[in-house]
N, C-alpha and C positions, 0 to 999 in steps of 0.2 A: 503494500500499499504506500504510495508516494505521499510526500508532505502536502502536495497540492490537492489531492483528492482527499487527505484526511482533513485538512483545514477548510478546503472549499465547501464541504457539506455543511460546516456550521457558520460558514461565512467569515473565517478569520485568515490573515495572512500571517506566516511565519516570519518572525523578524530577525535580523541578524546577518552575518557574512554567508551562512549557508544558503539562504534564501536568494540573496544577490547572486552568488556564485552560480546558482541553479538556473537564473534566468541570463546569464552572460557566457560569452566565450571566455576560455581560462585566461587567455592572454590579455584580453581587454580587462579583465577582473584584476590581474596582477598589476597592469599598468595603472589602473585607477586607484588601487590600494597604495601603490608607491607614490602616486601624486598627492594622495590624502596624508601621508606620513611625511612628506616634505613640508606640507603646509602646517602640519602641527608641530614639526622641529623648529619652523620659524617662529611659532609663538613661545618657545621655551626661553626663559629667562637665564642666559648662561652666566656663570661666574666669570669674574675678571682674572686676570692672571694673578695678581697679587693675593686674591681670596683663595683661589685654587692651591696656591703654594701654601699658604698658611694652614688651610684644612687637610692637606696633604701631610704636611709636617706634623700636625696635630694628632692625625690618624696613627703615623709611624710611631710617634712618641708613646702613644698610648699602648700600642702593640707591644713596644719594648718593655714598657713598664709592667704590662699584664704578663709577659714571657718571663721577666725576672722574677715576679711574684710567684707564679706557679711553677718555675724552675727551683726556687728556693723551697717552696713546700715539698716538692718531690724529693729534693736532695735530703731535707729534713726527716721525712718519713723514711726514706730508704736508711739512713743513718739509725734511727731509732729501731727499725725493723732488725738491722744487722746487730746492733749492740745489745737490745734487750729481748727480742724474740728468739732470734737464730743464735744468739750466744757467741758470736764471733769477734 
């Protein structure tokens, strides 16, 4: 049973990409989709270079601090396990 038959019997049309792709040639559908993507990308408020560098350094710094924290926890638990549990 196709979507047209299913929705046509109750007077509704299916929404979304599937319905549009069903009524178009696949090449036309892809071209239209890419044009719409281009329009949406132009609407994006992109960061400036300075903000981008600052946020990137902030993320890298946070990752280093987090890695050091979890590394120290791992080292501490391994030391405690070897000394008190395994008795080495």
